[in-house]
C-alpha positions in Angstrom: 119.4 51.8 221.8 117.2 54.6 222.0 119.9 57.0 221.2 120.8 55.0 218.3 117.1 54.8 217.0 117.0 58.7 217.6 119.9 59.5 215.7 118.9 57.4 212.8 115.6 58.9 212.5 117.1 62.4 212.5 119.4 61.4 209.8 116.9 59.9 207.7 114.7 63.2 207.8 117.6 65.3 206.6 118.5 63.1 203.8 115.1 63.2 202.0 114.3 66.9 201.8 116.8 67.7 198.9 115.2 65.0 196.8 111.6 66.2 197.4 112.7 69.6 196.1 114.4 68.2 192.9 111.2 66.0 192.1 109.0 69.1 192.1 111.1 71.2 189.9 111.4 68.3 187.3 107.7 67.9 187.6 107.1 71.6 187.0 109.8 71.5 184.0 107.9 68.5 182.5 104.5 70.2 182.7 105.7 73.3 181.1 107.7 71.6 178.2 104.6 69.4 177.7 102.2 72.3 177.4 104.6 74.0 174.9 104.9 71.1 172.8 101.0 70.8 172.9 100.8 74.6 172.1 103.3 74.1 169.1 101.2 71.2 167.9 97.9 73.0 168.1 99.4 76.1 166.5 100.8 74.0 163.6 97.5 72.0 163.3 95.3 75.2 163.4 97.4 77.1 160.6 98.4 76.7 157.2 100.5 78.4 154.4 99.0 79.7 151.0 101.4 80.4 148.2 100.7 83.0 145.6 99.8 80.3 142.9 97.5 78.2 145.0 94.1 78.3 146.4 93.0 76.3 149.7 90.0 74.6 150.3 89.3 73.8 154.1 87.2 70.6 154.5 85.3 70.1 157.8 84.8 66.5 158.4 85.6 65.9 155.0 83.1 68.4 153.6 84.5 71.5 151.5 83.8 74.7 153.3 83.5 78.1 152.1 85.0 80.5 151.4 88.1 79.5 149.3 91.3 80.9 150.6 92.9 82.8 147.6 95.2 85.3 149.5 98.8 84.1 149.9 100.1 84.3 153.5 99.4 82.4 156.8 96.0 81.4 157.9 94.2 79.5 160.6 91.7 76.8 161.0 90.5 74.3 163.6 92.9 71.6 164.5 92.8 68.2 163.0 90.7 65.9 162.7 88.0 68.7 162.6 89.4 70.8 159.6 91.7 69.6 156.8 93.4 71.6 154.1 93.2 70.7 150.3 95.7 72.7 148.3 94.7 73.4 144.6 97.4 74.5 142.2 95.9 77.3 139.9 98.6 77.3 137.4 98.3 76.6 133.6 98.7 72.9 132.5 99.5 71.4 129.1 98.0 67.9 128.2 98.2 66.0 124.9 95.5 63.7 123.7 96.6 60.4 121.8 96.3 60.1 118.1 92.6 59.3 117.2 90.9 58.6 114.1 88.2 61.2 112.8 85.9 61.4 109.9 85.6 64.6 107.8 82.6 66.1 105.9 83.8 64.5 102.5 84.1 61.0 104.3 87.9 61.1 104.6 89.5 59.6 107.4 92.2 61.7 109.3 94.3 61.0 112.5 94.4 63.9 114.9 96.7 64.5 118.0 95.8 67.5 119.9 97.0 69.4 122.9 95.2 71.5 125.3 96.2 74.4 127.9 93.9 74.2 130.8 93.7 75.5 134.4 91.6 75.3 137.6 89.2 78.5 137.5 87.3 77.4 140.6 89.0 75.5 143.4 85.8 74.5 145.4 84.1 73.2 142.3 87.2 71.5 141.3 87.3 69.6 144.7 83.5 68.8 144.5 83.8 67.3 140.8 87.2 65.6 141.0 88.3 65.5 144.6 91.3 67.7 143.7 92.8 64.9 141.4 94.6 66.4 138.4 94.7 63.0 136.4 91.1 62.3 136.8 90.5 66.0 135.6 92.8 65.5 132.5 91.2 62.0 131.6 87.8 63.8 131.7 89.3 66.5 129.5 90.5 63.9 127.1 87.2 62.1 126.7 85.5 65.6 126.2 87.9 66.6 123.5 87.8 63.1 121.7 84.0 63.3 121.8 83.6 66.6 120.4 86.1 66.7 117.5 84.2 64.6 115.4 81.0 66.6 115.1 83.2 69.7 114.4 85.4 67.9 111.8 82.1 66.7 110.3 81.3 70.0 109.2 84.6 70.6 107.1 86.2 68.6 104.2 89.6 67.2 104.2 90.9 70.3 102.4 90.2 72.5 105.4 93.1 70.6 107.3 95.4 69.8 104.3 95.6 71.7 101.1 98.0 73.4 98.7 95.6 76.4 98.6 96.1 78.2 101.9 92.8 80.1 101.9 91.0 76.8 102.0 92.7 75.7 105.5 90.6 76.4 108.4 92.4 74.8 111.3 92.5 77.9 113.7 88.7 78.1 113.2 88.4 74.2 113.9 90.5 74.6 117.1 88.4 77.3 118.4 85.0 75.5 117.8 86.4 72.4 119.6 87.8 74.7 122.5 84.4 76.5 122.9 82.3 73.2 122.6 84.6 71.7 125.6 84.2 74.8 127.6 80.4 74.6 127.3 80.4 70.9 128.5 82.8 71.7 131.5 80.6 74.6 132.5 77.5 72.5 132.5 79.2 70.0 134.6 80.5 72.6 137.2 83.9 71.0 136.9 85.7 74.0 138.0 88.1 73.8 135.2 88.5 75.8 131.9 90.2 75.1 128.6 92.3 78.1 127.4 93.6 76.7 124.2 93.1 73.5 122.0 95.6 73.0 119.0 96.1 70.4 116.4 99.7 68.9 117.0 99.8 66.3 114.6 97.8 65.2 111.3 98.3 61.7 109.9 96.6 60.0 107.1 95.8 56.6 106.2 97.4 55.3 103.1 94.3 55.4 101.0 93.8 59.1 102.1 97.5 59.9 101.4 97.2 58.8 97.8 94.2 60.7 97.1 95.8 63.9 98.7 98.9 63.4 96.8 96.9 63.1 93.4 95.1 66.1 94.2 98.0 68.1 95.1 99.7 67.0 91.7 96.5 68.0 89.8 96.5 71.3 91.4 100.2 71.8 90.7 99.5 70.8 87.1 96.8 73.4 86.8 98.8 76.0 88.1 101.8 75.1 85.7 99.5 74.9 82.8 98.1 78.4 83.7 101.6 79.8 83.9 102.5 78.2 80.6 99.5 79.8 78.9 100.2 83.0 80.2 104.0 82.7 79.0 102.7 81.8 75.6 100.2 84.7 75.5 103.1 87.0 76.4 105.2 85.7 73.7 102.7 86.0 71.1 102.0 89.6 72.2 105.6 90.4 72.3 106.1 89.0 68.8 103.2 90.7 67.3 104.4 94.1 68.7 108.0 93.5 67.3 106.5 92.6 64.0 104.3 95.7 64.0 107.4 97.8 65.1 109.5 96.2 62.4 106.9 96.9 59.7 106.6 100.4 60.8 110.6 100.9 60.8 110.7 99.2 57.2 108.0 101.5 55.8 109.6 104.5 57.4 113.0 103.5 55.7 111.2 102.8 52.4 109.6 106.4 52.6 112.8 107.8 53.3 114.6 106.0 50.6 111.9 106.9 48.1 112.0 110.5 49.0 116.0 110.5 48.8 115.8 108.6 45.3 113.1 111.0 44.0 115.1 113.9 45.2 118.1 112.7 43.6 116.4 111.5 40.4 114.9 115.2 40.1 118.3 116.9 40.7 120.0 114.4 38.1 117.1 115.4 35.6 117.8 119.0 36.3 121.3 118.8 35.8 120.9 116.4 32.6 118.5 119.1 31.1 121.1 121.8 32.1 123.9 120.0 30.4 121.9 119.0 27.4 120.8 122.7 26.8 124.5 124.0 27.1 125.6 121.8 24.1 123.1 119.1 22.6 125.9 117.5 20.4 128.3 117.1 23.0 125.7 115.6 25.5 125.0 112.9 23.0 128.7 112.0 22.5 129.3 112.1 26.2 126.4 109.8 26.7 127.4 107.5 24.1 130.9 107.3 25.5 129.4 106.6 29.1 127.3 103.8 27.8 130.4 102.3 26.0 132.6 102.6 29.2 129.8 100.8 31.2 129.2 98.0 28.6 132.7 97.2 27.6 135.1 95.5 30.2 138.8 95.3 30.3 138.9 91.8 28.4 136.0 92.4 26.2 136.4 91.3 22.5 133.8 92.9 20.1 133.2 92.3 16.5 130.9 94.9 15.0 130.1 96.7 11.9 131.8 100.2 11.7 128.3 101.6 11.0 126.8 100.4 14.2 124.9 103.3 15.7 125.8 102.5 19.4 129.5 102.5 18.8 129.5 105.3 16.1 131.5 107.6 18.2 134.4 105.3 18.3 134.7 105.2 14.5 133.3 108.7 13.6 134.8 111.8 14.6 132.5 114.2 16.1 131.4 117.3 14.1 132.7 119.7 16.9 136.6 118.0 16.5 137.8 121.8 16.4 135.3 123.5 18.8 135.0 127.3 19.0 135.9 129.1 22.2 132.2 129.1 23.0 131.7 125.4 22.6 135.0 124.9 24.7 133.6 127.3 27.3 130.3 125.1 27.3 132.1 121.8 27.6 134.0 123.0 30.6 131.0 124.4 32.2 129.0 121.1 31.7 131.8 119.1 33.2 131.9 121.3 36.2 128.3 120.9 36.8 128.4 117.2 36.3 131.3 117.1 38.8 129.5 119.4 41.5 126.3 117.3 40.8 128.2 114.0 41.5 129.5 115.3 44.9 126.3 116.7 45.9 124.3 113.4 45.1 126.9 111.3 46.7 126.7 113.4 49.8 122.8 113.3 50.0 122.2 109.7 49.0 125.4 107.5 49.0 125.3 104.7 46.4 126.4 101.1 47.0 130.0 100.7 46.3 131.0 98.8 43.1 134.1 97.8 41.5 135.3 100.7 39.0 135.3 99.4 35.5 138.8 100.1 33.7 138.6 102.5 30.8 138.7 101.2 27.3 141.8 102.0 25.5 140.2 102.8 22.4 137.4 104.8 23.9 138.8 107.0 26.7 136.2 108.3 29.4 134.9 111.8 29.2 137.1 112.8 32.2 140.2 111.6 30.3 139.2 113.7 27.2 138.5 116.9 28.8 140.0 118.8 31.7 137.5 120.6 33.6 138.4 124.5 34.1 136.6 127.1 35.9 133.9 128.8 33.5 130.8 130.5 33.8 127.8 128.8 32.5 126.1 131.2 29.9 122.6 131.9 30.3 120.6 129.7 28.0 
């Protein structure tokens, strides 16, 4: 029995040694693993990451602390629940206000819808004013813009918003004044935000105002059209008067030229007539009477005259020089040559109007048919 108990005790001691060693390794591993997890948790809770477009405000027991973290990268803080991180996005934002009724200086109602571009300029003030809530900040901006539009628009008439004349429109000036007014209010409130731009996106009009504006536009267009028409009439009158003056000048110049040519032709004709008359007065009288008869009597003219009529006496009476001497024949030929040359000269200087040639009277032939011109020297008178 004793041996049995002794053996049993010996076996019991040898069987528990490996188990004790394994439990100590497991315990140490668990301790190390736990410490590592605790270190990781502590490291995660004591660090934070900042992006390039962000600012971070660390709050200690929910109280914002300074300074604000503005540099991008990895930063450290006390672990939660002592310190907490509030991230603020510093990028620009766009917000549109609803369509709101406004009054102009001339008591006109206009519906305006505006947009604004804003951003956070001070993250710490933004956290203190709005708790970092972007929607709350935009609602505050909307109320500020809506409240400040009426005082600004009250200084401008309707034509500053809508007009056919571009010089009357003052929309950029109105937008700048609203933006400056809103920024002054935000600065006084230490809101930590700023408005970079305010613009009028849409302009709507009530029906009564629309009728007034359309009537005004029609009136302005009518005035412009009447001005253009008046200018056109003035131009037409000026052009017509100038054309009349030019025409009168041209006509007067033509009359002067024609008078000069006629006078010159008459003077030359008189000179030629005088020269011919001086050569042989009796022949000149006979030739003149025959020319008159030729121009007066047509091809189908029937005349009943006395034989002693003075006008047609050359037809019934033979001229005294029916048998001319050689000197008279030479004078006749010289006169015909002068007449032919004079006619060519006058026709070249001042061409007469064409007329139908009258046929020669059989009983009274033309001088050209009576005499054949031959070259001869004109004797000196």
